[in-house]
VOVEXMI-102505 format. One line per field, with one value per residue: x, y, z of N, C-alpha, C, CB in turn; residue in three letters. Coordinates in nm, 3 decimals. Last residue first. Glycine has a CB too. Layout:
n.xx X/...
n.yy Y/...
n.zz Z/...
ca.xx X/...
ca.yy Y/...
ca.zz Z/...
c.xx X/...
c.yy Y/...
c.zz Z/...
cb.xx X/...
cb.yy Y/...
cb.zz Z/...
rest ALA/...
This chain:
n.xx -14.188/-14.426/-14.359/-14.243/-14.459/-14.598/-14.413/-14.401/-14.658/-14.647/-14.444/-14.566/-14.783/-14.649/-14.529/-14.760/-14.852/-14.640/-14.666/-14.914/-14.853/-14.656/-14.810/-14.971/-14.776/-14.684/-14.913/-14.932/-14.694/-14.745/-14.957/-14.823/-14.639/-14.820/-14.941/-14.723/-14.673/-14.911/-14.884/-14.666/-14.783/-14.984/-14.834/-14.696/-14.910/-15.002/-14.777/-14.773/-15.017/-14.966/-14.747/-14.876/-15.079/-14.956/-14.776/-14.951/-15.081/-14.863/-14.808/-15.042/-15.016/-14.779/-14.856/-15.049/-14.887/-14.714/-14.904/-14.987/-14.749/-14.709/-15.042/-15.325/-15.514/-15.557/-15.854/-16.094/-16.229/-16.485/-16.436/-16.222/-16.342/-16.517/-16.356/-16.216/-16.430/-16.511/-16.282/-16.273/-16.508/-16.444/-16.235/-16.369
n.yy -5.964/-6.050/-6.244/-6.091/-5.950/-6.162/-6.246/-6.016/-6.013/-6.250/-6.183/-5.969/-6.102/-6.283/-6.101/-6.000/-6.229/-6.265/-6.036/-6.091/-6.326/-6.233/-6.062/-6.253/-6.390/-6.185/-6.148/-6.399/-6.394/-6.184/-6.303/-6.522/-6.394/-6.274/-6.502/-6.623/-6.436/-6.464/-6.726/-6.698/-6.541/-6.720/-6.938/-6.812/-6.747/-7.004/-7.108/-6.941/-7.005/-7.276/-7.266/-7.120/-7.284/-7.496/-7.375/-7.217/-7.416/-7.511/-7.285/-7.275/-7.515/-7.462/-7.244/-7.372/-7.560/-7.392/-7.269/-7.492/-7.558/-7.339/-7.223/-7.130/-7.173/-7.061/-7.132/-6.883/-6.772/-6.892/-7.165/-7.214/-7.117/-7.281/-7.437/-7.250/-7.130/-7.346/-7.374/-7.130/-7.156/-7.370/-7.267/-7.089
n.zz -27.943/-27.834/-27.653/-27.452/-27.349/-27.231/-27.041/-26.881/-26.778/-26.631/-26.450/-26.315/-26.199/-26.035/-25.861/-25.739/-25.610/-25.431/-25.275/-25.153/-25.013/-24.841/-24.685/-24.561/-24.416/-24.249/-24.093/-23.972/-23.823/-23.646/-23.504/-23.394/-23.226/-23.046/-22.939/-22.814/-22.614/-22.469/-22.387/-22.214/-22.013/-21.920/-21.831/-21.620/-21.450/-21.387/-21.254/-21.027/-20.908/-20.852/-20.676/-20.458/-20.338/-20.199/-20.032/-19.885/-19.739/-19.589/-19.434/-19.281/-19.138/-18.995/-18.840/-18.681/-18.545/-18.406/-18.237/-18.089/-17.960/-17.797/-17.739/-17.681/-17.500/-17.177/-16.998/-16.915/-16.651/-16.600/-16.617/-16.444/-16.192/-16.060/-15.897/-15.749/-15.615/-15.455/-15.301/-15.168/-15.017/-14.860/-14.710/-14.549
ca.xx -14.057/-14.429/-14.431/-14.161/-14.355/-14.663/-14.455/-14.281/-14.613/-14.745/-14.427/-14.442/-14.807/-14.735/-14.444/-14.674/-14.935/-14.670/-14.545/-14.897/-14.960/-14.623/-14.701/-15.032/-14.858/-14.593/-14.861/-15.040/-14.715/-14.635/-14.979/-14.935/-14.591/-14.728/-15.023/-14.790/-14.572/-14.877/-14.994/-14.651/-14.672/-15.018/-14.930/-14.622/-14.827/-15.090/-14.822/-14.658/-14.992/-15.079/-14.733/-14.766/-15.114/-15.061/-14.726/-14.856/-15.157/-14.932/-14.708/-15.009/-15.131/-14.787/-14.749/-15.088/-14.999/-14.659/-14.826/-15.084/-14.810/-14.613/-14.906/-15.229/-15.475/-15.512/-15.709/-16.055/-16.101/-16.467/-16.545/-16.208/-16.233/-16.573/-16.451/-16.141/-16.349/-16.604/-16.328/-16.164/-16.494/-16.557/-16.204/-16.274
ca.yy -5.950/-5.940/-6.287/-6.188/-5.877/-6.084/-6.340/-6.063/-5.901/-6.236/-6.297/-5.946/-5.992/-6.334/-6.186/-5.910/-6.170/-6.368/-6.053/-5.971/-6.327/-6.337/-6.007/-6.152/-6.461/-6.243/-6.037/-6.354/-6.497/-6.172/-6.178/-6.546/-6.476/-6.191/-6.404/-6.693/-6.462/-6.334/-6.695/-6.781/-6.487/-6.587/-6.957/-6.868/-6.642/-6.909/-7.167/-6.947/-6.868/-7.238/-7.329/-7.063/-7.168/-7.525/-7.477/-7.153/-7.331/-7.601/-7.332/-7.164/-7.495/-7.577/-7.229/-7.263/-7.603/-7.484/-7.190/-7.417/-7.655/-7.366/-7.253/-7.087/-7.291/-7.024/-7.149/-7.005/-6.743/-6.747/-7.106/-7.248/-7.046/-7.183/-7.503/-7.343/-7.052/-7.291/-7.487/-7.167/-7.046/-7.380/-7.372/-7.038
ca.zz -28.007/-27.930/-27.773/-27.527/-27.420/-27.336/-27.146/-26.950/-26.860/-26.739/-26.541/-26.389/-26.293/-26.143/-25.945/-25.817/-25.716/-25.531/-25.356/-25.237/-25.114/-24.939/-24.766/-24.648/-24.516/-24.349/-24.174/-24.061/-23.925/-23.742/-23.575/-23.486/-23.338/-23.126/-23.010/-22.924/-22.716/-22.530/-22.479/-22.335/-22.092/-21.970/-21.940/-21.733/-21.507/-21.455/-21.381/-21.119/-20.953/-20.936/-20.809/-20.536/-20.420/-20.296/-20.124/-19.975/-19.831/-19.683/-19.530/-19.372/-19.227/-19.085/-18.938/-18.770/-18.629/-18.505/-18.330/-18.169/-18.053/-17.904/-17.697/-17.782/-17.577/-17.311/-17.015/-16.986/-16.715/-16.601/-16.693/-16.586/-16.259/-16.152/-15.987/-15.834/-15.708/-15.555/-15.382/-15.259/-15.111/-14.951/-14.806/-14.645
c.xx -14.016/-14.296/-14.436/-14.231/-14.267/-14.557/-14.520/-14.317/-14.491/-14.702/-14.521/-14.418/-14.683/-14.760/-14.525/-14.583/-14.854/-14.754/-14.569/-14.777/-14.945/-14.727/-14.659/-14.927/-14.921/-14.669/-14.769/-14.994/-14.822/-14.651/-14.870/-14.964/-14.701/-14.679/-14.935/-14.873/-14.633/-14.774/-14.972/-14.761/-14.650/-14.907/-14.965/-14.713/-14.750/-15.010/-14.913/-14.701/-14.878/-15.058/-14.846/-14.745/-14.999/-15.082/-14.829/-14.801/-15.065/-15.012/-14.770/-14.907/-15.101/-14.901/-14.750/-14.982/-15.041/-14.769/-14.767/-15.012/-14.911/-14.673/-14.818/-15.087/-15.370/-15.458/-15.671/-15.904/-16.057/-16.341/-16.524/-16.318/-16.214/-16.464/-16.500/-16.232/-16.270/-16.527/-16.421/-16.206/-16.385/-16.548/-16.320/-16.240
c.yy -6.077/-5.927/-6.176/-6.232/-5.970/-6.011/-6.265/-6.158/-5.941/-6.126/-6.286/-6.059/-5.965/-6.225/-6.242/-5.990/-6.073/-6.311/-6.158/-5.987/-6.208/-6.341/-6.106/-6.089/-6.363/-6.321/-6.089/-6.238/-6.454/-6.273/-6.157/-6.420/-6.501/-6.269/-6.314/-6.595/-6.530/-6.354/-6.558/-6.748/-6.568/-6.533/-6.823/-6.888/-6.692/-6.797/-7.073/-7.001/-6.866/-7.098/-7.290/-7.134/-7.115/-7.407/-7.511/-7.253/-7.263/-7.520/-7.428/-7.208/-7.384/-7.559/-7.343/-7.242/-7.496/-7.533/-7.277/-7.335/-7.587/-7.462/-7.274/-7.105/-7.254/-7.148/-7.119/-7.011/-6.870/-6.708/-6.956/-7.188/-7.087/-7.115/-7.407/-7.412/-7.142/-7.211/-7.438/-7.281/-7.077/-7.273/-7.393/-7.143
c.zz -28.067/-28.004/-27.878/-27.655/-27.502/-27.419/-27.263/-27.064/-26.942/-26.834/-26.661/-26.488/-26.377/-26.247/-26.061/-25.910/-25.801/-25.644/-25.465/-25.330/-25.208/-25.051/-24.875/-24.740/-24.614/-24.456/-24.283/-24.149/-24.024/-23.856/-23.681/-23.569/-23.441/-23.247/-23.097/-23.006/-22.838/-22.640/-22.544/-22.435/-22.220/-22.060/-22.003/-21.854/-21.629/-21.520/-21.458/-21.255/-21.055/-20.992/-20.904/-20.670/-20.506/-20.390/-20.232/-20.076/-19.931/-19.785/-19.631/-19.476/-19.327/-19.185/-19.039/-18.878/-18.728/-18.600/-18.441/-18.276/-18.144/-18.007/-17.818/-17.731/-17.683/-17.383/-17.160/-17.002/-16.787/-16.678/-16.708/-16.673/-16.406/-16.236/-16.095/-15.934/-15.802/-15.660/-15.492/-15.352/-15.214/-15.060/-14.903/-14.750
cb.xx -13.951/-14.461/-14.574/-14.130/-14.270/-14.764/-14.553/-14.185/-14.580/-14.885/-14.452/-14.322/-14.849/-14.870/-14.383/-14.589/-15.057/-14.743/-14.425/-14.881/-15.099/-14.613/-14.580/-15.102/-14.967/-14.491/-14.786/-15.163/-14.754/-14.500/-14.983/-15.060/-14.538/-14.607/-15.103/-14.879/-14.459/-14.823/-15.128/-14.654/-14.544/-15.044/-15.057/-14.556/-14.729/-15.192/-14.893/-14.546/-14.958/-15.211/-14.729/-14.640/-15.164/-15.192/-14.689/-14.741/-15.237/-15.025/-14.591/-14.955/-15.257/-14.806/-14.614/-15.108/-15.117/-14.591/-14.714/-15.171/-14.879/-14.483/-14.903/-15.253/-15.598/-15.405/-15.665/-16.124/-15.993/-16.459/-16.681/-16.209/-16.104/-16.653/-16.569/-16.070/-16.254/-16.712/-16.399/-16.039/-16.462/-16.691/-16.172/-16.149
cb.yy -5.904/-5.809/-6.331/-6.310/-5.798/-5.982/-6.444/-6.132/-5.779/-6.206/-6.431/-5.933/-5.864/-6.384/-6.302/-5.822/-6.098/-6.487/-6.094/-5.845/-6.325/-6.475/-5.971/-6.042/-6.545/-6.333/-5.935/-6.311/-6.631/-6.192/-6.060/-6.589/-6.610/-6.144/-6.319/-6.807/-6.550/-6.236/-6.697/-6.931/-6.485/-6.490/-7.028/-7.000/-6.588/-6.852/-7.299/-7.035/-6.777/-7.244/-7.481/-7.068/-7.058/-7.561/-7.604/-7.090/-7.227/-7.699/-7.400/-7.043/-7.460/-7.707/-7.222/-7.132/-7.642/-7.605/-7.116/-7.325/-7.769/-7.424/-7.375/-6.941/-7.353/-6.912/-7.293/-7.013/-6.694/-6.692/-7.135/-7.399/-7.069/-7.077/-7.558/-7.447/-6.960/-7.201/-7.592/-7.207/-6.915/-7.367/-7.503/-6.992
cb.zz -27.910/-27.859/-27.738/-27.440/-27.322/-27.276/-27.089/-26.851/-26.772/-26.681/-26.467/-26.293/-26.218/-26.086/-25.863/-25.722/-25.655/-25.465/-25.268/-25.149/-25.045/-24.871/-24.677/-24.564/-24.446/-24.281/-24.084/-23.979/-23.860/-23.672/-23.477/-23.409/-23.286/-23.040/-22.911/-22.871/-22.658/-22.423/-22.405/-22.299/-22.009/-21.854/-21.889/-21.694/-21.403/-21.356/-21.355/-21.059/-20.833/-20.856/-20.795/-20.456/-20.333/-20.225/-20.047/-19.896/-19.754/-19.607/-19.457/-19.293/-19.145/-19.005/-18.868/-18.689/-18.542/-18.436/-18.256/-18.079/-17.974/-17.847/-17.606/-17.822/-17.645/-17.305/-16.974/-17.125/-16.611/-16.457/-16.626/-16.603/-16.185/-16.074/-15.907/-15.747/-15.632/-15.487/-15.294/-15.180/-15.036/-14.874/-14.733/-14.574
rest UNK/UNK/UNK/UNK/UNK/UNK/UNK/UNK/UNK/UNK/UNK/UNK/UNK/UNK/UNK/UNK/UNK/UNK/UNK/UNK/UNK/UNK/UNK/UNK/UNK/UNK/UNK/UNK/UNK/UNK/UNK/UNK/UNK/UNK/UNK/UNK/UNK/UNK/UNK/UNK/UNK/UNK/UNK/UNK/UNK/UNK/UNK/UNK/UNK/UNK/UNK/UNK/UNK/UNK/UNK/UNK/UNK/UNK/UNK/UNK/UNK/UNK/UNK/UNK/UNK/UNK/UNK/UNK/UNK/UNK/UNK/UNK/UNK/UNK/UNK/UNK/UNK/UNK/UNK/UNK/UNK/UNK/UNK/UNK/UNK/UNK/UNK/UNK/UNK/UNK/UNK/UNK
């Protein structure tokens, strides 16, 4: 009977492996997950901030271009009025 128990004790770790998932394993997994989150969240935050800032810049650039074009049109109208005024002044 003792031979049988000795063989069972020798073979038991192979047949039924001991569970390595204890408190230390859980703490290790939580530590790794928290490290990954610490690395990825700032990256995601920065990407979102860059995206929103670039959208704002695009809106401002579009408004700037529209205002530049409007300035060009108004300047040409002022030139036309000045020219017309100079012509009329020379006639009188």
